[in-house]
C-alpha positions in Angstrom: 146.8 -173.1 125.9 150.5 -172.5 125.9 150.6 -171.6 122.2 147.4 -169.7 121.7 146.4 -168.6 125.2 142.9 -170.1 124.6 141.3 -172.7 126.7 139.5 -175.7 125.1 136.2 -174.1 125.9 137.3 -170.8 124.3 138.4 -172.6 121.2 135.2 -174.6 121.0 133.2 -171.4 121.2 135.2 -169.9 118.3 134.6 -173.0 116.3 130.9 -172.9 117.0 130.8 -169.3 115.8 132.5 -170.3 112.5 135.5 -168.1 113.2 137.7 -170.8 111.6 137.5 -172.1 108.1 138.0 -175.8 108.6 139.3 -176.5 105.1 142.0 -173.8 105.4 142.9 -174.9 108.9 143.2 -178.5 107.8 145.4 -177.5 104.9 147.6 -175.3 107.1 148.1 -177.9 109.7 148.8 -180.6 107.1 151.4 -178.4 105.4 153.1 -177.5 108.8 153.3 -181.2 109.8 154.7 -182.2 106.4 157.4 -179.5 106.6 158.1 -180.4 110.2 158.4 -184.1 109.4 160.7 -183.4 106.4 163.0 -181.3 108.6 163.1 -183.9 111.3 163.8 -186.7 108.8 166.7 -184.7 107.4 168.4 -185.0 110.8 167.4 -188.7 111.3 164.2 -188.4 113.4 161.0 -190.1 112.3 158.4 -188.5 114.5 155.2 -190.3 113.3 156.2 -193.7 112.0 152.7 -195.3 111.9 150.4 -192.8 113.6 147.2 -191.2 112.2 147.7 -187.5 111.6 145.4 -185.2 113.4 144.4 -182.1 111.5 142.0 -179.3 112.6 138.7 -181.3 112.5 139.7 -184.6 110.8 142.3 -187.3 110.9 144.4 -188.5 108.0 145.3 -192.2 108.0 149.0 -192.9 108.2 149.2 -194.6 104.8 147.5 -191.7 103.1 149.8 -189.2 104.8 152.8 -191.2 103.7 151.5 -191.4 100.1 151.0 -187.6 99.9 154.5 -187.0 101.3 156.0 -189.2 98.5 154.0 -187.5 95.8 155.2 -184.1 97.0 158.8 -185.0 96.7 
């Protein structure tokens, strides 16, 4: 709510109306988190050492996320 001004019920309504393209949302969130993690690691912070990575409507296992990070570098 702090970021978007939407409540959970507002957001669920928009999802049910197909306002969001889930593939594009997953991709955007994944890229943001990858960029955020790279920036934090640069200064010595490992924010998600062994967590699953929550995207828009799916979860990426930690091992897969780490593998995609290495292949991007």
